[in-house]
C-alpha positions as CSV (number, residue, x, y, z in Angstrom):
1,M,0.0,0.0,0.0
2,S,1.3,3.5,-0.8
3,G,1.9,5.9,2.0
4,V,0.4,8.8,0.0
5,Q,-3.0,9.9,1.3
6,S,-6.0,9.8,-1.0
7,A,-7.0,13.4,-1.9
8,A,-10.6,12.2,-2.2
9,L,-10.5,10.7,1.3
10,V,-8.8,13.7,2.9
11,R,-11.6,15.9,1.5
12,N,-14.3,13.6,2.6
13,R,-12.9,13.3,6.1
14,Y,-12.7,17.1,6.3
15,F,-16.4,17.5,5.7
16,D,-17.2,14.4,7.8
17,E,-15.5,16.1,10.8
18,L,-17.4,19.3,10.2
19,S,-20.7,17.3,10.1
20,A,-19.8,15.6,13.4
21,T,-19.0,18.9,15.1
22,P,-21.7,19.5,17.7
23,G,-23.5,22.9,17.2
24,L,-21.3,24.0,14.3
25,Y,-22.4,27.4,12.8
26,W,-22.5,26.8,9.0
27,L,-21.6,30.1,7.5
28,G,-19.6,29.0,4.5
29,Q,-21.7,26.9,2.1
30,N,-24.6,29.3,1.4
31,T,-26.9,26.8,3.1
32,N,-30.1,28.0,4.8
33,H,-30.3,27.3,8.5
34,I,-33.4,29.3,9.4
35,E,-36.0,27.1,11.0
36,S,-38.0,25.3,8.4
37,H,-41.5,26.4,7.5
38,P,-44.1,24.2,9.3
39,A,-45.7,23.2,6.0
40,V,-42.4,21.8,4.8
41,R,-41.7,19.8,7.9
42,E,-45.3,18.4,7.9
43,A,-45.0,17.4,4.2
44,M,-41.8,15.4,5.0
45,L,-43.3,13.8,8.1
46,R,-46.5,12.8,6.2
47,S,-44.4,11.3,3.5
48,I,-42.3,9.3,6.0
49,E,-45.4,8.1,7.9
50,A,-47.0,7.0,4.7
51,G,-43.9,5.0,3.8
52,E,-43.6,6.7,0.5
53,F,-39.8,6.2,0.6
54,N,-40.3,2.5,0.1
55,A,-41.1,3.2,-3.6
56,Y,-39.2,4.9,-6.4
57,A,-40.3,8.4,-7.6
58,P,-41.2,9.1,-11.3
59,P,-37.9,9.4,-13.3
60,L,-38.5,13.1,-14.2
61,G,-40.1,14.1,-10.9
62,F,-43.7,14.1,-9.6
63,E,-45.9,15.9,-12.2
64,A,-47.3,18.3,-9.6
65,L,-43.8,19.4,-8.6
66,R,-42.7,19.7,-12.2
67,A,-45.6,22.0,-12.9
68,A,-45.0,24.0,-9.8
69,I,-41.3,24.6,-10.7
70,V,-42.3,25.9,-14.2
71,A,-45.0,28.1,-12.6
72,D,-42.6,29.5,-10.1
73,L,-40.2,30.4,-12.9
74,E,-43.0,31.9,-14.9
75,T,-42.0,30.0,-18.0
76,P,-45.2,28.5,-19.4
77,G,-44.6,25.9,-22.1
78,A,-41.2,24.9,-20.7
79,E,-40.6,21.5,-19.0
80,A,-38.9,20.8,-15.7
81,L,-36.7,17.8,-14.9
82,V,-36.3,17.2,-11.2
83,T,-32.7,16.2,-10.2
84,E,-30.7,15.3,-7.1
85,G,-29.7,18.9,-6.4
86,G,-28.9,21.6,-8.9
87,V,-25.5,20.2,-9.4
88,N,-26.9,17.0,-10.9
89,A,-28.8,19.1,-13.4
90,L,-25.5,20.8,-14.4
91,A,-23.7,17.6,-14.7
92,M,-26.4,16.3,-17.0
93,I,-26.1,19.3,-19.2
94,C,-22.3,19.0,-19.5
95,R,-22.6,15.3,-20.4
96,A,-25.0,16.3,-23.2
97,R,-23.0,19.0,-24.8
98,C,-19.3,18.9,-23.8
99,K,-16.8,16.7,-25.6
100,P,-13.2,17.0,-26.8
101,G,-12.7,19.9,-29.1
102,T,-15.4,22.0,-27.4
103,T,-15.2,24.8,-24.8
104,L,-17.3,25.8,-21.8
105,V,-17.0,29.5,-21.2
106,T,-17.7,31.0,-17.7
107,T,-16.5,33.6,-15.4
108,D,-13.8,33.7,-12.7
109,P,-15.0,33.5,-10.0
110,T,-17.7,30.9,-10.9
111,W,-19.1,27.8,-9.3
112,K,-16.4,25.3,-10.0
113,W,-18.2,22.0,-10.4
114,P,-19.6,22.5,-13.9
115,C,-16.0,23.3,-14.9
116,L,-15.0,19.9,-13.5
117,F,-17.9,18.2,-15.4
118,A,-16.9,19.8,-18.7
119,R,-13.2,18.7,-18.3
120,Q,-14.4,15.2,-17.5
121,Q,-16.0,15.2,-20.9
122,G,-12.8,16.4,-22.5
123,A,-13.8,20.0,-23.1
124,E,-11.6,23.0,-22.5
125,V,-12.8,25.5,-19.8
126,I,-12.3,29.2,-20.4
127,E,-12.7,31.4,-17.3
128,I,-13.1,35.2,-17.9
129,P,-11.8,37.2,-15.0
130,I,-14.5,39.5,-13.4
131,Y,-13.0,40.1,-9.9
132,D,-12.3,43.7,-10.8
133,P,-14.0,47.0,-9.9
134,A,-13.2,48.2,-13.5
135,C,-15.9,45.9,-14.8
136,N,-18.1,46.2,-11.8
137,Y,-17.3,42.6,-10.9
138,R,-19.5,41.3,-13.7
139,L,-19.2,39.7,-17.1
140,T,-19.7,42.2,-20.0
141,P,-21.1,41.3,-23.4
142,E,-17.8,42.5,-24.9
143,A,-15.7,40.2,-22.8
144,L,-18.0,37.2,-23.5
145,K,-18.0,37.8,-27.3
146,A,-14.2,37.9,-27.3
147,N,-14.0,34.5,-25.7
148,V,-16.5,32.4,-27.7
149,D,-16.2,30.9,-31.1
150,E,-17.5,27.9,-33.1
151,R,-16.0,25.5,-30.5
152,T,-18.1,26.9,-27.7
153,A,-20.6,24.3,-26.5
154,I,-21.8,26.0,-23.2
155,I,-21.8,29.5,-21.8
156,Y,-22.2,28.9,-18.1
157,L,-23.6,31.9,-16.1
158,V,-24.1,31.9,-12.4
159,D,-26.6,34.6,-11.6
160,P,-26.5,35.9,-9.0
161,N,-22.8,35.1,-9.0
162,N,-21.5,32.8,-6.3
163,P,-19.4,34.2,-4.5
164,L,-19.6,37.8,-5.7
165,G,-23.4,38.4,-5.3
166,I,-23.8,40.5,-8.4
167,R,-26.8,39.9,-10.6
168,Y,-27.3,40.7,-14.2
169,T,-29.9,43.0,-15.8
170,R,-32.5,41.8,-18.3
171,E,-30.6,43.7,-21.0
172,E,-27.4,41.9,-20.1
173,I,-29.1,38.5,-20.2
174,E,-30.5,39.4,-23.6
175,S,-27.0,40.2,-24.9
176,F,-25.6,36.9,-23.5
177,A,-28.4,34.9,-25.1
178,A,-27.8,36.6,-28.5
179,I,-24.0,35.9,-28.3
180,A,-24.8,32.2,-27.5
181,R,-27.2,32.0,-30.4
182,D,-24.7,33.6,-32.8
183,C,-21.9,31.0,-31.9
184,G,-24.3,28.0,-31.6
185,A,-23.7,27.6,-27.8
186,L,-26.2,26.6,-25.1
187,L,-26.6,29.3,-22.5
188,V,-26.8,27.7,-19.1
189,H,-28.3,30.1,-16.6
190,D,-27.6,28.9,-13.0
191,C,-30.4,30.6,-11.0
192,T,-29.6,28.9,-7.7
193,Y,-29.6,32.3,-5.8
194,R,-32.3,34.1,-7.8
195,D,-34.7,34.2,-4.8
196,F,-32.3,36.4,-2.9
197,A,-32.1,38.9,-5.7
198,D,-34.0,42.0,-6.7
199,G,-34.8,42.3,-10.4
200,H,-33.7,38.9,-11.5
201,T,-34.5,37.7,-15.1
202,P,-34.3,34.0,-15.9
203,A,-32.8,33.5,-19.4
204,L,-35.9,31.6,-20.5
205,H,-37.9,34.9,-20.2
206,V,-35.9,36.5,-23.0
207,A,-34.7,33.5,-25.0
208,P,-37.0,30.5,-24.7
209,Q,-34.9,28.5,-27.2
210,G,-31.2,27.7,-26.8
211,T,-31.2,28.3,-23.0
212,V,-31.6,26.2,-20.0
213,V,-32.2,27.3,-16.4
214,S,-30.9,25.2,-13.4
215,T,-32.5,25.7,-10.0
216,S,-32.0,24.4,-6.5
217,F,-34.0,24.0,-3.3
218,S,-30.8,23.9,-1.2
219,K,-30.4,27.6,-0.6
220,W,-33.8,29.3,-0.5
221,L,-35.7,26.4,1.2
222,G,-32.9,24.9,3.2
223,L,-33.0,21.4,1.7
224,A,-29.3,21.0,1.0
225,G,-29.0,17.7,2.7
226,L,-32.0,16.3,0.9
227,R,-30.5,16.9,-2.6
228,I,-33.2,18.3,-4.7
229,G,-33.0,20.7,-7.8
230,A,-34.1,20.9,-11.4
231,L,-33.4,22.0,-14.9
232,V,-36.0,23.8,-17.0
233,A,-35.9,24.1,-20.7
234,A,-38.1,24.2,-23.9
235,P,-39.6,20.8,-24.8
236,D,-37.1,19.9,-27.5
237,L,-34.1,20.7,-25.4
238,F,-35.7,19.1,-22.4
239,E,-36.0,15.9,-24.4
240,E,-32.4,16.0,-25.4
241,L,-31.1,16.6,-21.9
242,A,-33.4,13.9,-20.4
243,Q,-31.5,11.3,-22.5
244,T,-28.4,12.0,-20.5
245,S,-30.1,11.7,-17.1
246,T,-28.7,9.2,-14.6
247,S,-31.7,9.8,-12.3
248,V,-33.6,7.0,-14.0
249,L,-35.3,6.0,-10.7
250,G,-36.2,9.5,-9.7
251,A,-35.1,12.0,-7.0
252,S,-35.8,11.5,-3.3
253,V,-39.6,11.2,-2.7
254,I,-39.3,12.9,0.7
255,A,-37.3,15.8,-0.8
256,Q,-39.8,16.2,-3.6
257,R,-42.7,16.5,-1.1
258,A,-40.7,19.1,0.8
259,A,-40.0,21.0,-2.3
260,Q,-43.6,21.1,-3.4
261,A,-44.7,22.2,0.0
262,G,-42.1,24.9,0.0
263,L,-43.3,26.3,-3.4
264,S,-46.8,26.5,-2.0
265,V,-45.7,28.8,0.8
266,K,-42.8,30.5,-0.9
267,A,-43.9,34.1,-0.8
268,E,-44.5,34.0,3.0
269,W,-41.3,32.0,3.6
270,M,-39.0,34.2,1.6
271,K,-40.3,37.3,3.2
272,K,-39.0,36.0,6.5
273,V,-35.8,34.6,5.0
274,R,-34.8,37.7,3.1
275,S,-35.5,39.9,6.2
276,T,-33.2,37.8,8.2
277,D,-30.6,37.7,5.4
278,R,-30.6,41.5,5.1
279,A,-30.3,42.1,8.8
280,N,-27.3,39.7,9.0
281,K,-25.6,41.4,6.1
282,A,-26.0,44.8,7.8
283,M,-24.5,43.4,11.0
284,I,-21.4,42.0,9.1
285,Q,-21.0,45.3,7.3
286,E,-21.0,47.3,10.5
287,A,-18.5,44.9,12.1
288,A,-16.2,45.0,9.1
289,V,-16.1,48.7,8.8
290,G,-14.6,49.0,12.2
291,I,-11.5,46.9,11.3
292,E,-8.7,48.5,9.2
293,G,-8.0,46.6,6.0
294,L,-11.3,44.6,5.8
295,A,-13.7,45.5,3.0
296,L,-17.0,44.4,1.5
297,P,-16.4,45.3,-2.2
298,I,-19.8,44.3,-3.4
299,M,-22.9,45.7,-1.7
300,P,-25.6,44.9,-1.9
301,S,-25.1,41.3,-2.5
302,H,-27.9,39.6,-4.4
303,G,-27.0,36.2,-2.9
304,N,-27.3,34.8,0.6
305,F,-23.6,35.6,1.2
306,L,-21.0,38.3,1.3
307,V,-17.4,38.5,0.1
308,L,-15.2,39.9,2.9
309,E,-11.9,41.1,1.6
310,T,-8.9,40.4,3.8
311,I,-5.9,41.1,1.6
312,A,-5.5,44.8,2.7
313,A,-5.5,43.7,6.3
314,G,-2.5,41.4,5.6
315,I,-4.5,38.2,6.5
316,R,-4.5,34.9,4.6
317,P,-8.1,33.9,4.1
318,E,-7.3,30.4,5.1
319,A,-6.0,31.7,8.5
320,L,-9.2,33.5,9.2
321,V,-11.2,30.4,8.3
322,E,-9.1,28.3,10.7
323,C,-9.5,30.8,13.5
324,Y,-13.2,30.8,13.2
325,L,-13.4,27.0,12.9
326,R,-11.7,26.7,16.2
327,Q,-14.6,28.7,17.6
328,G,-17.2,26.4,16.0
329,I,-17.9,28.7,13.0
330,M,-17.4,27.6,9.4
331,I,-16.7,30.3,6.8
332,R,-15.2,29.7,3.3
333,Q,-11.8,30.6,1.9
334,G,-11.7,32.3,-1.5
335,T,-9.6,29.6,-3.1
336,Y,-12.7,27.3,-3.0
337,H,-14.1,29.5,-5.7
338,T,-11.1,30.8,-7.6
339,Q,-7.3,30.1,-7.6
340,R,-6.7,33.4,-9.4
341,F,-8.4,35.6,-6.8
342,G,-8.8,33.4,-3.8
343,D,-6.1,35.0,-1.8
344,R,-8.2,38.1,-1.5
345,F,-11.3,37.1,0.4
346,V,-13.4,34.9,2.5
347,K,-17.1,34.2,1.9
348,I,-19.7,34.4,4.7
349,S,-23.2,32.9,4.3
350,T,-26.1,35.0,5.7
351,S,-29.3,32.9,5.6
352,V,-28.7,31.7,9.1
353,P,-30.0,32.5,12.6
354,Q,-29.2,36.0,13.8
355,A,-27.4,34.7,16.8
356,W,-24.8,33.0,14.6
357,V,-23.9,36.2,12.9
358,E,-23.9,38.1,16.2
359,K,-21.2,35.7,17.4
360,L,-19.2,35.9,14.2
361,C,-19.2,39.7,14.5
362,T,-18.4,39.8,18.2
363,L,-15.4,37.5,17.5
364,L,-14.2,39.4,14.4
365,P,-11.6,41.7,16.0
366,D,-10.0,38.8,17.9
367,M,-10.1,36.5,14.9
368,V,-8.3,39.0,12.7
369,A,-5.6,39.5,15.3
370,Q,-5.1,35.7,15.7
371,A,-5.1,35.1,11.9
372,R,-2.2,37.5,11.5
373,T,-0.1,35.0,13.6
374,L,-1.3,31.8,12.1
375,N,0.9,30.1,9.5
376,D,0.7,26.3,9.9
377,L,-2.7,25.5,8.5
378,P,-4.5,22.1,7.8
379,P,-6.0,21.5,4.3
380,Q,-9.2,23.3,3.6
381,F,-11.8,22.5,0.9
């Protein structure tokens, strides 16, 4: 046996240890830890008590849930395919379109897993830098046009961007869709965080053909551990993508019942969630302003998270992450999202109980001071 540790096992054990930490405050994965809506809990309990988990779900999802997802996106005529989390929808899309000789074009920062999926299929990944106030931390149509050609299979747009929190205008989405159409690419609009944004426009609203929207119930509804998401597309594209699905026995029955219940109370639920989210962001902003060198470059954030810059304070993001972890608080180092810009920031999730953020803010001056002295750090993922 080799003495070299498996990278996959090291990563798994890192998260296993986090999961086994009693009372851990999860402020690093954009998960939602606000107490679940009673209707969602009741739907899951009813499903369990009825023994629905003994049987498989329909392969594309329960028809009532599929219809509710399309209605929620306001995309009549489109079809939804329910998946095990939004990430599975994105993997399916990459399997369908990426191959050797093609490219997937996205931003830097972006959500890294579709980049991995594209490379697994033999495609080249082109990441356009946007961590720059000169471009307002966003992709421009000019930059996108300069990086696409006849090889481009997918343009992958995370909107609102994770981790930056910017969101694109309707006019920008129209421009991106036109560029995709001109080069024959599929515009993949990752709308995971749209419910935390003001003025968000799903690509299907402006370009029903040649675009696909991916959605998730992990962030707005707090179902990360249940693994439930979807892709939504026009019928012909839906048929194409369904052929690459590995979810031939359907997504979790219990998760689907929770998702359907969540959609039925979404307006009421999100009013509470967004109020908590905004208050938490304001607390973090107030705490950061009082410490020299810390900065929040993008306000407001249209996601349930903030980028906190540490570079001017002379702090390694990984050191601040480790200091907080020793206090039972998990935040995320920038290198999870981007190798090019990851040394500049940490990301802090804000759809959490107010008490969690109060503790984070109270500790911030001490954590900054300790981080300046911390050099020997364990691996982070």
